[in-house]
C-alpha positions as CSV (number, residue, x, y, z in Angstrom):
1,M,-13.8,9.3,-30.0
2,N,-13.3,12.1,-27.5
3,S,-10.2,14.4,-27.3
4,F,-8.3,14.2,-24.1
5,V,-5.3,15.5,-22.1
6,Y,-2.9,13.0,-20.5
7,N,-0.6,14.4,-17.9
8,I,0.8,12.2,-15.2
9,P,3.8,13.9,-13.8
10,T,4.5,11.5,-10.9
11,K,8.2,10.5,-10.9
12,V,8.6,6.8,-10.4
13,Y,11.6,4.9,-9.0
14,F,11.0,1.3,-9.9
15,G,13.0,-1.6,-8.7
16,E,15.3,-2.6,-5.9
17,N,17.6,-0.3,-4.0
18,Q,15.9,2.9,-5.1
19,L,15.5,4.3,-1.6
20,D,19.0,5.8,-1.9
21,N,17.1,8.6,-3.7
22,L,14.5,9.1,-1.0
23,G,16.3,11.8,1.0
24,K,17.1,13.8,-2.2
25,E,13.5,13.7,-3.4
26,L,12.0,14.7,0.0
27,S,14.5,17.5,0.5
28,Q,13.3,19.4,-2.6
29,F,10.0,20.0,-0.8
30,G,11.3,21.1,2.6
31,K,12.7,19.9,5.9
32,R,9.7,18.6,7.9
33,V,8.3,15.3,6.9
34,L,5.1,13.5,8.1
35,L,5.6,9.8,7.8
36,T,2.3,7.9,7.6
37,Y,1.8,4.1,7.7
38,G,-0.6,1.4,8.8
39,G,-0.4,-1.4,11.3
40,G,3.3,-1.8,11.6
41,S,4.1,-4.4,8.9
42,I,6.7,-2.0,7.5
43,K,8.6,-2.4,10.8
44,K,8.5,-6.2,10.5
45,I,10.0,-6.3,7.1
46,G,12.7,-3.7,7.9
47,L,11.4,-1.0,5.6
48,Y,10.7,1.4,8.4
49,D,14.3,1.4,9.6
50,K,15.5,2.0,6.0
51,V,13.1,4.9,5.5
52,I,14.1,6.5,8.8
53,A,17.8,6.1,8.0
54,E,17.4,7.8,4.6
55,I,15.4,10.7,6.1
56,Q,17.9,11.3,8.9
57,K,20.8,11.0,6.4
58,A,19.3,13.9,4.5
59,G,19.1,16.0,7.7
60,L,15.3,16.1,7.7
61,E,13.0,16.2,10.7
62,V,10.4,13.4,10.8
63,F,7.0,13.2,12.5
64,E,4.8,10.0,12.4
65,L,1.2,9.0,12.1
66,S,0.7,5.2,12.3
67,G,-2.4,3.0,12.5
68,I,-4.1,4.0,9.2
69,E,-6.8,1.3,8.6
70,P,-7.9,-0.6,5.6
71,N,-10.8,1.2,4.1
72,P,-9.2,4.3,5.6
73,R,-11.2,6.3,8.1
74,V,-11.9,10.0,8.0
75,D,-10.6,10.1,11.7
76,S,-7.1,9.3,10.5
77,V,-7.3,12.0,7.9
78,R,-8.4,14.5,10.5
79,E,-5.5,13.6,12.7
80,G,-3.0,13.8,9.9
81,A,-4.3,17.2,8.8
82,K,-4.0,18.4,12.4
83,I,-0.4,17.3,12.6
84,C,0.4,19.0,9.3
85,K,-0.9,22.3,10.7
86,E,0.6,22.0,14.2
87,K,4.1,20.9,13.1
88,N,4.3,23.0,9.9
89,I,4.8,19.9,7.8
90,D,6.4,20.5,4.3
91,V,6.0,17.1,2.7
92,L,4.1,13.8,3.5
93,L,5.6,10.4,3.0
94,A,3.1,7.6,2.7
95,V,4.5,4.1,3.2
96,G,2.0,1.3,2.6
97,G,-0.8,0.3,0.3
98,G,-3.7,2.2,-1.2
99,S,-5.4,2.9,2.2
100,T,-2.4,4.7,3.6
101,I,-1.8,6.6,0.4
102,D,-5.4,7.6,0.0
103,A,-5.7,8.9,3.6
104,T,-2.4,10.8,3.2
105,K,-3.6,12.5,0.1
106,F,-6.5,14.1,2.0
107,M,-4.3,15.0,5.0
108,A,-2.2,16.9,2.5
109,A,-5.3,18.8,1.3
110,G,-6.7,19.2,4.8
111,A,-3.5,21.0,5.9
112,F,-4.8,24.1,4.0
113,V,-8.4,24.3,5.2
114,E,-10.2,25.2,8.4
115,H,-13.3,23.2,7.7
116,D,-13.7,19.5,8.5
117,V,-12.0,17.2,6.0
118,W,-15.2,15.2,5.6
119,D,-16.5,18.3,3.7
120,F,-14.4,17.2,0.8
121,F,-16.7,14.2,0.4
122,N,-20.2,15.0,1.7
123,E,-22.8,17.1,0.0
124,K,-20.7,20.3,0.5
125,Q,-18.0,19.0,-1.9
126,A,-15.6,21.6,-0.6
127,P,-13.0,22.5,-3.2
128,I,-9.4,21.3,-3.1
129,N,-7.4,24.3,-4.1
130,K,-4.0,23.2,-2.6
131,A,-2.3,20.3,-1.1
132,L,1.1,19.6,0.5
133,P,3.4,17.5,-1.7
134,I,3.1,13.7,-1.3
135,V,5.8,11.0,-1.8
136,T,4.8,7.3,-1.6
137,I,6.6,4.0,-1.0
138,L,4.3,1.2,-2.2
139,T,4.0,-2.1,-0.2
140,L,0.8,-3.6,-1.8
141,S,-0.1,-3.8,-5.5
142,A,-3.8,-3.0,-5.8
143,T,-5.3,0.4,-5.9
144,G,-2.9,2.3,-8.1
145,S,-3.1,5.3,-5.7
146,E,0.7,5.7,-6.0
147,M,0.2,7.1,-9.5
148,D,-3.2,8.6,-9.6
149,A,-5.0,11.7,-8.3
150,G,-7.8,10.0,-6.4
151,G,-8.6,8.4,-3.1
152,V,-11.5,6.8,-1.1
153,I,-12.3,7.5,2.5
154,S,-14.8,5.9,4.9
155,N,-16.9,7.5,7.7
156,L,-18.0,4.9,10.2
157,E,-20.4,7.3,11.9
158,T,-22.5,7.9,8.8
159,K,-21.7,4.5,7.2
160,D,-20.5,6.3,4.0
161,K,-17.6,5.6,1.7
162,Y,-16.8,8.2,-0.9
163,G,-14.1,8.8,-3.5
164,R,-12.7,12.0,-4.7
165,V,-10.3,12.9,-7.6
166,D,-8.3,16.1,-7.8
167,S,-5.1,16.9,-9.6
168,H,-3.6,18.5,-6.4
169,L,-3.6,15.0,-4.8
170,L,-1.3,13.4,-7.4
171,P,1.9,12.1,-5.7
172,K,5.1,13.9,-6.7
173,V,7.3,10.9,-6.4
174,S,6.6,7.2,-5.9
175,F,9.0,4.4,-5.0
176,L,7.9,1.0,-6.4
177,D,10.2,-1.8,-5.2
178,P,8.6,-5.3,-5.8
179,T,10.6,-6.8,-2.9
180,N,8.5,-4.7,-0.5
181,T,5.5,-6.8,-1.5
182,F,7.2,-10.2,-0.9
183,T,5.4,-10.6,2.5
184,V,1.9,-9.7,1.2
185,S,-0.3,-12.7,2.0
186,P,-1.9,-14.9,-0.7
187,Y,-5.3,-13.5,0.4
188,Q,-4.3,-9.8,0.1
189,T,-2.5,-10.6,-3.2
190,A,-5.8,-12.1,-4.5
191,C,-7.8,-9.1,-3.3
192,G,-5.4,-6.7,-4.9
193,T,-5.6,-8.6,-8.1
194,A,-9.4,-8.4,-8.2
195,D,-9.1,-4.6,-7.6
196,M,-6.7,-4.2,-10.6
197,L,-8.9,-6.2,-12.8
198,S,-11.9,-4.2,-11.9
199,H,-10.1,-0.9,-12.7
200,I,-9.4,-2.2,-16.2
201,F,-12.9,-3.7,-16.7
202,E,-14.6,-0.4,-15.7
203,V,-12.9,1.2,-18.7
204,Y,-12.7,-1.7,-21.1
205,F,-16.3,-2.6,-21.2
206,N,-17.5,0.3,-23.2
207,M,-19.5,0.4,-26.4
208,N,-18.1,3.7,-27.6
209,Q,-15.7,3.8,-30.6
210,D,-12.3,4.4,-28.9
211,L,-8.6,3.8,-29.6
212,Y,-8.1,0.2,-30.6
213,M,-4.5,0.5,-29.3
214,L,-5.8,1.1,-25.8
215,D,-8.1,-2.0,-26.0
216,C,-5.0,-4.0,-26.9
217,F,-3.1,-2.5,-24.1
218,M,-5.9,-3.3,-21.6
219,E,-6.1,-6.9,-22.9
220,G,-2.3,-7.2,-22.3
221,L,-2.7,-5.9,-18.7
222,I,-5.5,-8.5,-18.0
223,K,-3.4,-11.3,-19.4
224,T,-0.4,-10.2,-17.3
225,I,-2.5,-10.3,-14.2
226,I,-3.9,-13.7,-15.0
227,K,-0.4,-15.1,-15.6
228,Y,1.4,-13.6,-12.7
229,A,-1.1,-13.4,-9.8
230,P,-1.2,-17.2,-9.2
231,I,2.6,-17.3,-9.3
232,A,2.9,-14.5,-6.7
233,M,0.5,-16.3,-4.5
234,K,2.4,-19.6,-4.6
235,E,5.9,-18.0,-4.7
236,P,5.6,-14.8,-2.7
237,D,9.2,-13.8,-3.3
238,N,9.1,-14.3,-7.1
239,Y,10.5,-11.0,-8.2
240,E,9.2,-11.2,-11.8
241,A,5.7,-11.9,-10.7
242,R,5.6,-9.2,-8.1
243,A,7.2,-6.7,-10.4
244,N,4.6,-7.3,-13.2
245,L,1.7,-7.0,-10.7
246,M,3.1,-3.8,-9.2
247,W,3.5,-2.1,-12.6
248,V,0.1,-3.2,-13.8
249,S,-1.5,-1.8,-10.7
250,S,-0.2,1.7,-11.6
251,W,-1.1,1.6,-15.2
252,A,-4.6,0.2,-14.6
253,I,-5.7,3.5,-13.1
254,N,-3.3,6.3,-13.9
255,G,-5.5,7.6,-16.6
256,F,-3.6,6.2,-19.6
257,I,-6.1,3.6,-20.5
258,N,-9.0,6.0,-20.4
259,G,-8.0,7.7,-23.7
260,G,-10.8,10.2,-23.6
261,K,-13.5,7.8,-22.5
262,R,-16.2,9.5,-20.4
263,Q,-18.0,6.4,-19.1
264,A,-18.7,6.4,-15.4
265,W,-17.7,3.4,-13.3
266,S,-20.3,0.9,-12.1
267,C,-18.8,-1.8,-9.8
268,H,-16.8,0.6,-7.6
269,P,-19.8,2.7,-6.5
270,M,-21.7,-0.5,-5.8
271,E,-18.9,-2.0,-3.8
272,H,-18.3,1.2,-1.8
273,E,-21.7,0.7,-0.3
274,L,-20.8,-2.9,0.7
275,S,-17.6,-1.9,2.5
276,A,-19.1,1.2,4.0
277,I,-21.5,-0.9,6.0
278,Y,-19.7,-4.2,6.3
279,D,-16.1,-3.0,6.2
280,I,-15.1,-5.9,3.9
281,T,-11.9,-5.9,1.8
282,H,-12.5,-3.7,-1.2
283,G,-11.0,-6.2,-3.7
284,L,-13.1,-9.0,-2.3
285,G,-16.3,-7.1,-2.8
286,L,-15.3,-6.3,-6.3
287,A,-14.5,-9.9,-7.0
288,I,-18.0,-11.0,-6.0
289,L,-19.7,-8.2,-7.9
290,T,-17.8,-8.1,-11.2
291,P,-18.9,-11.4,-12.9
292,R,-22.5,-10.8,-11.8
293,W,-22.4,-7.3,-13.2
294,M,-20.9,-8.7,-16.5
295,K,-23.8,-11.2,-16.7
296,Y,-26.4,-8.5,-16.0
297,C,-25.0,-6.2,-18.7
298,L,-24.8,-8.8,-21.4
299,S,-27.3,-8.3,-24.2
300,E,-27.5,-8.3,-28.0
301,N,-26.5,-4.7,-27.8
302,T,-23.3,-5.3,-25.7
303,V,-22.3,-8.8,-26.7
304,S,-19.7,-7.7,-29.3
305,K,-17.5,-6.4,-26.5
306,Y,-17.7,-9.7,-24.6
307,V,-16.7,-11.5,-27.7
308,Q,-13.7,-9.3,-28.2
309,F,-12.7,-9.9,-24.6
310,A,-13.2,-13.6,-24.5
311,T,-11.4,-14.3,-27.8
312,N,-8.5,-11.9,-27.3
313,V,-7.8,-12.6,-23.6
314,F,-8.8,-16.3,-23.2
315,G,-8.6,-17.5,-26.8
316,I,-12.1,-18.8,-26.8
317,D,-13.1,-20.5,-30.1
318,K,-14.7,-18.0,-32.4
319,N,-16.7,-20.7,-34.3
320,Q,-19.6,-20.4,-31.9
321,S,-22.5,-18.1,-31.4
322,D,-21.6,-14.7,-29.9
323,M,-23.7,-15.4,-26.8
324,A,-21.9,-18.7,-26.2
325,I,-18.5,-17.0,-26.5
326,A,-19.5,-14.2,-24.2
327,Q,-20.8,-16.6,-21.5
328,Q,-17.6,-18.6,-21.7
329,G,-15.6,-15.4,-21.2
330,I,-17.5,-14.6,-18.0
331,E,-17.1,-18.2,-16.8
332,K,-13.3,-17.8,-17.3
333,I,-13.3,-14.8,-15.0
334,E,-15.4,-16.5,-12.4
335,E,-13.0,-19.5,-12.5
336,F,-10.0,-17.2,-12.1
337,L,-11.4,-15.2,-9.2
338,F,-13.1,-17.9,-7.2
339,K,-11.0,-21.0,-8.0
340,T,-7.5,-19.9,-9.1
341,L,-7.4,-17.0,-6.6
342,G,-9.6,-18.8,-4.1
343,L,-11.7,-15.8,-3.2
344,K,-15.1,-16.2,-1.6
345,S,-17.8,-16.0,-4.2
346,T,-21.0,-14.9,-2.5
347,F,-22.4,-12.2,-0.2
348,E,-23.7,-14.9,2.1
349,Q,-20.1,-16.1,2.7
350,V,-19.0,-12.6,3.8
351,G,-22.1,-11.8,5.9
352,I,-23.9,-9.3,3.7
353,K,-27.6,-9.4,4.3
354,K,-30.5,-9.0,1.8
355,E,-32.3,-6.5,4.0
356,D,-29.6,-3.9,3.2
357,F,-29.9,-4.2,-0.6
358,P,-32.5,-1.5,-1.1
359,H,-30.5,1.0,1.0
360,M,-27.2,0.2,-0.6
361,A,-28.6,0.2,-4.1
362,K,-30.3,3.6,-3.6
363,K,-27.0,5.1,-2.4
364,A,-25.0,3.6,-5.1
365,C,-27.1,5.3,-7.8
366,K,-27.8,8.3,-5.6
367,G,-31.5,7.7,-6.0
368,G,-31.3,8.1,-9.8
369,V,-29.3,6.3,-12.4
370,L,-25.8,4.9,-12.1
371,P,-24.3,5.6,-15.6
372,G,-21.8,3.1,-16.9
373,F,-21.4,0.2,-19.4
374,I,-25.2,0.1,-19.2
375,P,-27.2,2.6,-17.0
376,L,-28.3,1.0,-13.7
377,Q,-31.2,2.2,-11.6
378,Q,-31.9,1.1,-8.1
379,E,-33.9,-1.9,-9.2
380,D,-31.1,-3.1,-11.5
381,I,-28.5,-2.8,-8.7
382,E,-30.7,-4.7,-6.3
383,K,-31.0,-7.5,-8.9
384,I,-27.2,-7.6,-9.3
385,F,-26.9,-7.8,-5.5
386,K,-29.3,-10.7,-5.5
387,M,-27.2,-12.5,-8.1
388,C,-24.3,-12.3,-5.6
389,M,-26.1,-14.3,-2.9
């Protein structure tokens, strides 16, 4: 196994009534705060008023940028970076889900550069040498952006969607109150669940010899998701369910489960091409792709991992052939995503067209090979796309 460094210095306030600490935490970074949020749901649930009250109580000056979209746009990042420069912002406060937090991360980095923020993502891959401090208040359990150093931004003009990871983007402090997710719809809860599962699968399905302890940990995360997601969908104000999902979302992608693994991700690059063109919900795209990717990657060389997954997570009877066990494990995931969560199961249902497959597949593998659980060339990715129809 590989050696590794694990360093996640994000301070987390988990649970109810933790916003009493917001002013204190923001104040350590300065006096001028840029508050970022999405379409206004934080006002409907009363969170906006609480946040403003705590900021004012601490004697801080607040500026606002609202309207950050799902699949956040580079235009929002540009606007935020501009405000940071013009208003001499000291700290950014992102209140929302992964889209708001992702966009805010690159606003923080954009505050220190003169070039277009899209240069962080395009072929220029401009370095991120500095970023303003970021504090987050999470309202949707899904991406784990509240406790990781990455983000994904879309460009509607070029129909591109790219991710970037840099240690400067890691939030300094995150407030995770499960009650702030009580109003999340069943659909968005389901999509967030699919996103969390995919984060774990991208690491778990790996044929390298790694820490057994981490495999057990990931299996525990998966079982937690399977147990509590349906409860949260049926009982949206069930604190236990929302709390478990919220904490899983952070630990699914904060780097802990990697444990030195060097394997690249597969489903996320493929899904980014779907939502770049069709602007579908990221978790929904992952839900449609994931079981088909699992089927495509199944072989005599990889079947042992599927057996481990199926028997440890779902308790599939071991007294069968390895292939039969593996296939039943995949069927269980399909049943969970499409029946239990009720997500759409095909590209046709969400309007994705076959004629875009070659273009999307080529971009996903960058014209070469997409490394991952098994290496995927353009032809392989097109076949997976076809399995999703």
